C-alpha positions, 0 to 999 in steps of 0.5 A: 056730706061733702064732697071727698078732699082725697079719693082713690080708686084701684091704687097698685104699686109694683115696683121691679122684682115683682114687689107689691106695695099697694094692691088695688086700694080704695080710700076716701078721706073727707074734708077736715077730718083727722084720718088714722092709717094704722098698719104693720111695717111693709104694710103699704103705708108710706107707699101709699102716701108717697104716691099722693104727694109725688115721690111715688109713680103708681102703676095703676089706678087713680087719685083725686084730690080738691076734685083734681085729677092728680096725674093731669094737675099735679103743680095745681095739687101738690101746692096745697099737700104737705107731708112730714115723713119719716126721714129727715131732710134738709141742709143740716148746716142751715139755719132754723128760720131760713130753713122754714123760710125757704120751703114756705117759698118752695111752694110758691108762697110770699113771704110771710114772717108772722105766719112763720114765727107762728109755725115755729113758736107752736113746736117750741122752736122760736128760740132756736129759729138762729141755731144751726140745724146739725146742733139741734137734738133728734127730736128737735130736728123733728119740730123742723121737719113738721115747721117745713110742711106747716109753713105754705098752710097745706089744706091736706097735712100727711104725717108719717110716722110723725112722733116715732123715736121722739120725746114726750114733750115733742109728742104732747107738742105734736098733738097740740099742733093736730088740735089747731090745724083742726079747728082751722079746718087742715085734714090730716092723715097720719100714719103711727105706731102709737094706736092709742094715740090713733084712738085718741085723736082721729075721727076715722082709722083705717088698716092696711095690709100687704098692700090692701085696704082690710077695715075703714071705719069711725072708731066707735063703729069698730069699736061696736062691730069688733070690740069685745069684753075678757072676764076672768072667774078666780074661781074657789074650789075648781071645777073639773068640768064646765057647768051646764049653765054656761053652754051659751056663752063663750066660756072655756076653763083655764088653768086646771080648773082654777079660772073660767074666762069669758071671751065674747060681746059684740062692742055694744054692751053685751059682753058686759051684761053676759059676765053679769049674767054668768056671776048671778048664775054662778052664784045661784049655783053655788059655783065658788068664785073670788075674784073677777077681772073685766077688760074692754078690747081697745083698738090695738088689741081689735088691729092685733086680731084683725092682723092675725085673723088675716094671716089664719086665713092665708 
C-alpha cells in the first residue's frame, strides 16, 4: 500500500461553551481514492474538513498531508488542497471566468487560460464565462464554486455536500468531473446526504457521528460484514405459532400470523440460502404461502442501522 495522502490522528475540536465537534478522530485517506464521509447533521463532517483546510483550529491531535505536518508547513500543504464548501462564497458582481482565474492566482499558480477553459467547459460554464455571478441560478453558482476549487489543480479535493439542493443535471456533471479527476490521480473526499451516490462512486466509506468515527471500510467489505437479507412470506392460511423447523432461523410472525418475516444473513449470501431453505421446509411441511418478497440491505440501510444501534447503546 502506498503512503497515505492524508493521515489524521487523535483530532479533537471543542468550541467555547464546551461543545465537542471532534472527539479523537483517527482517519487515513489513501492516495488516488474516492472516500465518502457519511454522517447526520452535526456529526462533525464539516469541522473535520475545516481542520484539514485551515478554517478550524483543532484543540488536539495531528494532521499530516502529503507527508507534511499541517501545523508546521501549512503554506506548502494548502496549495495542494482544493475545497468546495457548502456555503457559496464569491463576489456576486464579478464575472465567472474572472472569479475562477482569480482563485487560481490566489494559490500562486501561473495564468493558464487553456486550463480555465477546460474547467469551465467540464462544468457547462463556458457559455456563462462573461456572466455576472449574481445573474446565475443556484445550481450554476454551485458549478462556479466547483470550478474555483479545481482551478489550481489540487491533488486532494474536498467536496462538502457538493450536490445538496442542486439539479439533476449538475449532479451528473459533478460525477463526470469526479471520474475525470480520478483518472488524473486526484484524491477526493466527499460528504453527501445522497448515500446512493457514495455507494456508486466511493472506493471506501467512513461513518462519523457525534465527532467520532464509527466505521471505515471498503463498500464490499461493509456489505459483507453488515449486510442483511429481509424476506416476507405471505401465508395462506395464517399461522398462530412458528413451526418447529424455523427455530434455527431469525424469523417471526407479523400481521396476525399472515406474514412470516426473515431478517438475517451476513452479506455473504447466507441470507439468500436461509430463505431458500425456509421455502423448501415450508413446502415439505405443507405450510402454505402465496407470496415471497426479498430485498438486500443497501448502504443506506446499514448507515441508518449503525446510527440507531449507537443511540440504543448510550
